[in-house]
C-alpha positions as CSV (number, residue, x, y, z in Angstrom):
1,X,-54.4,82.6,125.8
2,X,-54.1,83.6,122.2
3,X,-50.6,83.3,120.7
4,X,-50.8,86.7,119.0
5,X,-50.0,89.8,121.0
6,X,-52.5,92.7,120.8
7,X,-52.2,96.4,120.9
8,X,-55.3,98.0,122.5
9,X,-56.6,101.4,121.6
10,X,-59.2,103.5,123.4
11,X,-60.1,107.2,123.1
12,X,-56.7,108.3,121.9
13,X,-54.7,106.0,124.3
14,X,-52.4,103.3,123.0
15,X,-51.6,100.5,125.4
16,X,-49.3,97.4,125.1
17,X,-50.5,94.1,126.4
18,X,-47.3,92.2,127.1
19,X,-49.2,89.0,128.1
20,X,-46.6,86.4,129.1
21,X,-43.7,89.0,128.6
22,X,-42.7,90.4,132.0
23,X,-42.7,94.2,132.3
24,X,-39.0,94.0,133.0
25,X,-38.4,92.6,129.5
26,X,-40.0,95.5,127.9
27,X,-37.6,97.8,129.8
28,X,-34.8,95.5,128.8
29,X,-36.0,95.8,125.2
30,X,-35.9,99.6,125.5
31,X,-32.4,99.5,126.9
32,X,-31.3,97.8,123.6
33,X,-31.1,101.2,122.0
34,X,-27.4,101.6,121.5
35,X,-26.7,105.0,122.9
36,X,-28.9,108.0,124.0
37,X,-26.7,110.2,122.0
38,X,-27.2,108.4,118.7
39,X,-29.9,108.9,116.2
40,X,-32.0,105.7,115.7
41,X,-33.3,104.9,112.2
42,X,-36.1,102.3,112.5
43,X,-35.7,99.5,109.9
44,X,-36.1,96.5,112.2
45,X,-39.4,94.6,111.8
46,X,-42.1,95.6,114.3
47,X,-43.4,92.1,114.5
48,X,-40.4,90.9,116.3
49,X,-41.9,89.6,119.5
50,X,-39.0,90.2,121.8
51,X,-38.7,93.9,120.9
52,X,-42.4,94.5,120.4
53,X,-42.7,97.3,122.9
54,X,-39.5,99.2,122.0
55,X,-39.7,98.9,118.3
56,X,-43.4,99.8,118.0
57,X,-42.5,102.9,120.0
58,X,-39.6,103.8,117.8
59,X,-41.7,103.2,114.6
60,X,-44.6,105.3,115.7
61,X,-42.4,108.0,117.3
62,X,-43.7,110.6,119.7
63,X,-47.4,109.8,119.0
64,X,-47.2,106.2,120.4
65,X,-44.7,107.4,123.0
66,X,-47.0,110.0,124.4
67,X,-50.0,107.7,124.1
68,X,-48.3,104.8,126.0
69,X,-47.0,107.1,128.7
70,X,-50.5,108.4,129.3
71,X,-52.0,104.9,129.3
72,X,-55.0,104.2,131.5
73,X,-56.5,100.8,132.6
74,X,-58.2,99.2,129.6
75,X,-61.9,98.9,130.2
76,X,-64.3,96.3,128.7
77,X,-65.1,98.5,125.7
78,X,-61.5,98.8,124.6
79,X,-60.9,98.1,121.0
80,X,-58.5,95.4,119.8
81,X,-56.2,95.4,116.8
82,X,-53.7,92.6,116.1
83,X,-50.0,93.3,115.9
84,X,-50.1,92.3,112.2
85,X,-52.6,95.0,111.5
86,X,-50.6,97.5,113.6
87,X,-47.5,96.5,111.6
88,X,-49.2,97.3,108.3
89,X,-50.2,100.8,109.5
90,X,-46.9,101.6,111.1
91,X,-44.4,100.1,108.5
92,X,-45.5,102.4,105.8
93,X,-44.8,105.5,107.9
94,X,-41.5,104.4,109.4
95,X,-39.2,103.7,106.4
96,X,-36.9,106.7,106.9
97,X,-38.1,108.5,110.1
98,X,-35.5,109.3,112.8
99,X,-35.8,110.5,116.3
100,X,-33.4,112.0,118.7
101,X,-33.0,109.7,121.7
102,X,-31.2,112.1,124.0
103,X,-32.1,111.9,127.7
104,X,-35.1,113.9,128.6
105,X,-37.1,114.7,131.7
106,X,-40.0,112.3,132.0
107,X,-42.8,114.8,132.2
108,X,-45.3,112.3,130.7
109,X,-45.1,109.8,133.5
110,X,-45.3,112.3,136.3
111,X,-49.0,111.7,136.9
112,X,-48.8,107.9,136.1
113,X,-46.6,106.1,138.6
114,X,-47.8,102.8,137.3
115,X,-45.5,103.2,134.3
116,X,-42.3,103.8,136.2
117,X,-39.8,103.7,133.3
118,X,-36.4,105.4,133.6
119,X,-36.5,108.6,131.8
120,X,-33.2,108.0,130.2
121,X,-34.7,105.0,128.4
122,X,-37.5,106.9,126.8
123,X,-37.5,107.4,123.0
124,X,-38.8,110.9,122.4
125,X,-38.6,113.8,119.9
126,X,-36.5,116.5,121.4
127,X,-38.7,119.2,119.7
128,X,-41.9,117.8,121.1
129,X,-43.6,119.7,124.0
130,X,-46.0,117.2,125.5
131,X,-47.6,119.9,127.6
132,X,-48.6,121.9,124.6
133,X,-52.5,121.9,124.6
134,X,-52.5,122.6,120.8
135,X,-50.2,119.8,120.0
136,X,-51.4,117.7,117.0
137,X,-49.7,114.4,117.6
138,X,-50.7,113.2,114.1
139,X,-49.2,116.0,112.1
140,X,-45.8,114.4,111.5
141,X,-46.8,110.7,111.7
142,X,-48.6,110.1,108.4
143,X,-47.2,110.7,105.0
144,X,-50.5,110.2,103.2
145,X,-54.1,110.9,104.1
146,X,-54.8,107.1,104.1
147,X,-52.0,106.6,106.7
148,X,-53.2,109.5,108.8
149,X,-56.8,108.3,108.8
150,X,-55.7,104.8,109.9
151,X,-53.7,106.2,112.8
152,X,-56.5,108.5,113.9
153,X,-58.9,105.5,113.7
154,X,-56.6,103.6,116.0
155,X,-56.5,106.5,118.6
156,X,-60.3,107.1,118.3
157,X,-60.9,103.5,119.4
158,X,-62.3,102.2,116.1
159,X,-61.9,98.5,115.6
160,X,-59.4,97.9,112.9
161,X,-60.3,94.3,112.1
162,X,-62.3,94.1,109.0
163,X,-66.0,93.8,109.9
164,X,-68.7,92.7,107.5
165,X,-70.1,95.6,105.5
166,X,-73.6,96.5,106.5
167,X,-75.8,95.5,103.6
168,X,-77.5,98.3,101.8
169,X,-81.3,98.5,102.3
170,X,-83.0,98.1,98.9
171,X,-86.7,99.2,99.0
172,X,-87.3,99.0,95.3
173,X,-85.6,96.1,93.5
174,X,-84.1,95.8,90.0
175,X,-86.4,95.5,87.0
176,X,-86.7,91.8,85.9
177,X,-88.7,90.1,83.2
178,X,-92.0,88.5,84.4
179,X,-91.8,85.8,81.8
180,X,-89.9,82.9,83.4
181,X,-90.0,84.5,86.9
182,X,-92.6,82.1,88.1
183,X,-90.7,79.1,86.7
184,X,-87.5,80.2,88.6
185,X,-89.2,81.1,91.9
186,X,-91.8,78.4,92.2
187,X,-90.2,75.1,91.3
188,X,-92.2,72.8,93.6
189,X,-94.9,70.4,92.4
190,X,-97.6,71.5,95.0
191,X,-101.0,72.8,93.9
192,X,-100.0,76.3,95.0
193,X,-96.6,76.2,93.1
194,X,-98.3,75.1,89.9
195,X,-100.9,77.8,90.2
196,X,-98.2,80.4,90.8
197,X,-96.3,79.4,87.7
198,X,-99.4,79.5,85.5
199,X,-100.5,82.8,87.1
200,X,-97.2,84.5,86.4
201,X,-97.1,83.2,82.9
202,X,-100.5,84.8,82.2
203,X,-99.6,88.3,83.4
204,X,-97.7,89.6,80.3
205,X,-100.4,88.8,77.8
206,X,-103.3,89.6,80.1
207,X,-102.1,92.9,81.5
208,X,-99.4,94.0,79.0
209,X,-96.9,94.0,81.9
210,X,-93.6,92.4,80.9
211,X,-91.4,93.4,83.9
212,X,-91.6,93.5,87.7
213,X,-89.7,95.1,90.6
214,X,-89.5,93.4,94.0
215,X,-90.6,95.5,96.9
216,X,-88.9,95.4,100.3
217,X,-90.9,92.9,102.3
218,X,-91.4,94.9,105.5
219,X,-94.8,95.9,106.9
220,X,-94.9,99.0,104.6
221,X,-94.9,96.9,101.5
222,X,-98.3,97.6,100.1
223,X,-98.0,101.4,100.7
224,X,-94.5,101.5,99.2
225,X,-95.6,99.5,96.1
226,X,-98.7,101.8,95.5
227,X,-96.8,105.0,96.2
228,X,-93.8,104.2,93.9
229,X,-96.1,103.3,91.0
230,X,-98.3,106.4,91.5
231,X,-95.3,108.7,91.7
232,X,-93.3,107.2,88.8
233,X,-96.3,107.4,86.5
234,X,-97.2,110.9,87.8
235,X,-100.7,109.6,88.7
236,X,-100.9,110.6,92.3
237,X,-103.9,112.8,93.1
238,X,-104.3,113.0,96.9
239,X,-107.9,113.7,98.0
240,X,-108.2,116.7,100.2
241,X,-111.1,118.7,101.4
242,X,-111.8,122.1,99.9
243,X,-110.7,123.8,103.1
244,X,-107.1,122.6,102.6
245,X,-104.6,123.8,100.1
246,X,-101.9,121.2,100.4
247,X,-101.2,118.0,102.4
248,X,-98.9,119.8,105.0
249,X,-102.0,121.4,106.5
250,X,-103.5,118.1,107.5
251,X,-101.9,117.9,111.1
252,X,-103.3,121.4,112.0
253,X,-106.7,120.3,110.6
254,X,-106.6,117.3,113.0
255,X,-106.0,119.6,116.0
256,X,-108.4,122.3,114.9
257,X,-111.2,119.8,114.2
258,X,-111.0,118.3,117.7
259,X,-109.1,115.2,116.8
260,X,-106.2,115.8,119.2
261,X,-106.0,112.1,119.9
262,X,-103.8,111.9,116.8
263,X,-100.9,112.9,119.1
264,X,-100.9,109.2,120.0
265,X,-99.6,108.4,116.5
266,X,-96.5,106.2,116.8
267,X,-94.9,106.5,113.4
268,X,-94.7,102.7,113.3
269,X,-92.0,103.1,116.0
270,X,-89.6,103.7,113.1
271,X,-89.1,107.5,113.6
272,X,-87.9,108.0,117.2
273,X,-86.1,111.4,117.1
274,X,-89.0,113.7,117.7
275,X,-90.6,115.6,120.7
276,X,-93.7,117.0,119.1
277,X,-95.7,114.5,117.1
278,X,-97.6,117.2,115.2
279,X,-94.4,118.8,114.0
280,X,-93.0,115.4,113.0
281,X,-96.2,114.8,111.0
282,X,-95.7,118.0,109.1
283,X,-92.1,117.0,108.4
284,X,-93.2,113.7,106.9
285,X,-95.9,115.4,104.8
286,X,-93.5,118.0,103.5
287,X,-91.2,115.2,102.3
288,X,-94.1,113.6,100.4
289,X,-95.2,117.0,99.0
290,X,-91.7,117.7,97.7
291,X,-91.7,114.3,95.9
292,X,-95.0,115.0,94.3
293,X,-93.8,118.4,93.1
294,X,-90.6,116.9,91.7
295,X,-92.5,114.3,89.8
296,X,-95.0,116.8,88.4
297,X,-92.2,119.0,87.2
298,X,-90.3,116.1,85.5
299,X,-91.6,115.2,82.1
300,X,-89.5,112.2,81.4
301,X,-90.7,108.9,82.9
302,X,-87.1,107.6,82.8
303,X,-86.0,110.6,84.9
304,X,-88.8,110.2,87.4
305,X,-87.9,106.5,87.7
306,X,-84.2,107.3,88.3
307,X,-85.0,110.0,90.9
308,X,-87.3,107.8,92.8
309,X,-85.0,104.8,92.8
310,X,-82.2,107.0,94.1
311,X,-84.5,108.3,96.8
312,X,-86.0,105.0,97.9
313,X,-82.7,103.1,97.8
314,X,-80.5,106.0,99.1
315,X,-78.3,106.0,102.2
316,X,-80.9,108.0,104.1
317,X,-83.5,105.3,104.8
318,X,-85.5,107.7,107.0
319,X,-86.9,109.4,103.9
320,X,-88.5,106.1,102.9
321,X,-90.1,105.8,106.3
322,X,-91.3,109.4,106.3
323,X,-93.0,108.8,102.9
324,X,-94.8,105.7,104.3
325,X,-95.9,107.6,107.4
326,X,-97.1,110.5,105.3
327,X,-99.4,108.2,103.2
328,X,-100.7,106.7,106.4
329,X,-101.6,110.1,107.8
330,X,-103.4,111.0,104.6
331,X,-105.3,107.7,104.9
332,X,-106.3,108.6,108.4
333,X,-107.4,112.0,107.2
334,X,-109.6,110.5,104.5
335,X,-110.9,107.9,106.9
336,X,-112.1,110.7,109.3
337,X,-113.7,112.6,106.4
338,X,-115.5,109.6,105.2
339,X,-116.7,108.8,108.8
340,X,-118.0,112.3,109.1
341,X,-119.9,112.0,105.7
342,X,-121.4,108.7,106.7
343,X,-122.4,110.0,110.1
344,X,-124.3,112.9,108.4
345,X,-126.1,110.7,105.9
346,X,-123.9,111.5,102.9
347,X,-123.1,108.7,100.4
348,X,-119.9,107.0,100.9
349,X,-118.1,104.0,99.2
350,X,-119.1,100.5,100.5
351,X,-115.7,99.9,101.9
352,X,-116.3,102.6,104.5
353,X,-119.1,100.6,106.0
354,X,-116.9,97.5,106.1
355,X,-114.0,99.3,107.6
356,X,-116.0,100.8,110.5
357,X,-118.0,97.6,111.0
358,X,-115.0,95.9,112.7
359,X,-115.0,95.8,116.5
360,X,-111.4,97.1,116.4
361,X,-112.2,100.1,114.2
362,X,-115.7,101.4,115.1
363,X,-114.3,105.0,115.3
364,X,-111.5,106.8,113.6
365,X,-109.6,106.8,116.9
366,X,-109.8,103.0,117.2
367,X,-108.9,102.7,113.6
368,X,-105.7,104.6,114.3
369,X,-104.8,102.9,117.6
370,X,-105.6,99.3,116.5
371,X,-104.7,99.4,112.8
372,X,-102.7,102.3,111.4
373,X,-100.3,102.5,114.3
374,X,-99.4,98.9,113.7
375,X,-98.6,99.4,109.9
376,X,-94.9,99.4,109.5
377,X,-94.4,98.1,113.0
378,X,-96.0,94.7,113.6
379,X,-98.5,94.4,110.8
380,X,-99.4,95.6,107.3
381,X,-102.5,96.8,105.6
382,X,-105.6,94.6,105.7
383,X,-107.7,94.1,102.6
384,X,-110.4,96.6,103.4
385,X,-107.6,99.2,104.1
386,X,-106.3,98.6,100.6
387,X,-109.5,100.3,99.3
388,X,-108.7,103.3,101.5
389,X,-105.1,103.4,100.2
390,X,-106.3,103.6,96.6
391,X,-109.0,106.1,97.5
392,X,-106.4,108.3,99.2
393,X,-103.9,108.3,96.4
394,X,-106.7,108.8,93.8
395,X,-105.7,105.7,91.8
396,X,-107.1,102.2,91.3
397,X,-104.8,99.5,92.6
398,X,-105.0,96.5,90.3
399,X,-103.7,93.6,92.3
400,X,-102.9,90.3,90.6
401,X,-102.8,87.1,92.7
402,X,-101.0,84.4,90.7
403,X,-102.0,81.8,93.2
404,X,-105.6,82.5,92.3
405,X,-105.2,81.8,88.6
406,X,-108.5,81.0,86.9
407,X,-110.4,82.1,90.0
408,X,-112.6,85.1,90.5
409,X,-110.1,87.0,92.6
410,X,-107.2,86.5,90.3
411,X,-107.4,90.2,89.7
412,X,-108.9,92.6,92.3
413,X,-109.3,96.4,92.1
414,X,-109.0,98.7,95.1
415,X,-111.3,100.6,95.0
416,X,-113.6,99.0,92.5
417,X,-116.0,101.9,91.7
418,X,-113.6,104.0,89.6
419,X,-112.0,101.4,87.3
420,X,-112.9,103.3,84.2
421,X,-112.1,106.9,85.2
422,X,-109.1,106.7,87.6
423,X,-105.6,105.8,86.5
424,X,-104.5,102.4,87.7
425,X,-101.2,100.8,88.9
426,X,-100.5,97.1,88.8
427,X,-99.3,95.2,91.8
428,X,-98.5,91.4,92.3
429,X,-99.5,89.8,95.6
430,X,-97.9,86.5,96.4
431,X,-99.9,86.6,99.6
432,X,-102.0,89.3,101.3
433,X,-98.9,90.8,103.1
434,X,-96.3,91.1,100.4
435,X,-96.7,93.0,97.1
436,X,-94.4,93.5,94.1
437,X,-95.1,95.8,91.2
438,X,-95.6,95.0,87.6
439,X,-94.9,97.4,84.7
440,X,-94.5,97.4,80.9
């Protein structure tokens, strides 16, 4: 049994766990109050073990008194605070408070025979009506907002022990110099480590990119890297058919064109609070459209960068997921359009043949079920889908693979048929699943 005594709090109820103290000793401690006709000023230390129950009750006044009298059996989900923590909260609010200890009728224990304390031994506030439904038991207990919040936290059942702060999710990392990055991150003497160091060292002079930002390494990594670069440079040019005015119309186009199977879209199992998938699609696309509009109306690259970092790294991580899913939906839309063109004999990029040549993606529906639904969940984009990503955003993705230094695929373009006439963004791939971004 732990040596420290604990006060337990649950749903506004304060309880005293006397452990090896017998119940009779708590009553005896209560009887140590000199006289029911005297006014008691609490200056004794609450941490005194022998008088724990009585002094804690005196310090906290009618709040604790009422709470203890209305105690229920502690369940498994009760919250614990140590006496030392309770002391810290109560001592600040007890330095000069007094309470009238005149005998009173024990209304509070009427419905709780398990606490059969003599009513003459109860410490109460003579002006307190415990039957008042509008009673605010905290109104007189805290002298500062901080004290009041702590007491309310106790009665609300919040664990008062310090718990580790949940780390903030950073989707776009700080800007760091590329020069020297490879030396710091790849210190081994393997063939791959040596190639990585040489590859990183070559990037500044070869591509005029002196800095990089790390991208959160989840299964949205490639999409996030490409979208951030496209937005911050105001390059994004989403490809839409002439029958659509903006991207928020895409879900209705799916349904009106006979592709109602898109209702099996899973949102990477990252957005769960929705009933109608088509409406959730529209919501995601509206978020992306708003960001595109903001970037187009912001002239300063520094302002665009600041706005995007605040958005990607903000407290509302759902916005980040909505943006990723919006890009995936636009990729599906373009995949369907390209499949239609190919089926009617129109010219399409070579990557379209490769994408639909796979057994797992022979049709747009299979492409969605077996590939796009997994992105953000259990898998990332495959190489052929990187072509579709660049095609959808209207940019060329210039991907540098440091490990392939002095090889043909050291730099790869997605797609590779608009290198000269589309804007390009630079990404660094340490493998085919994780991408960082490079910039001037």
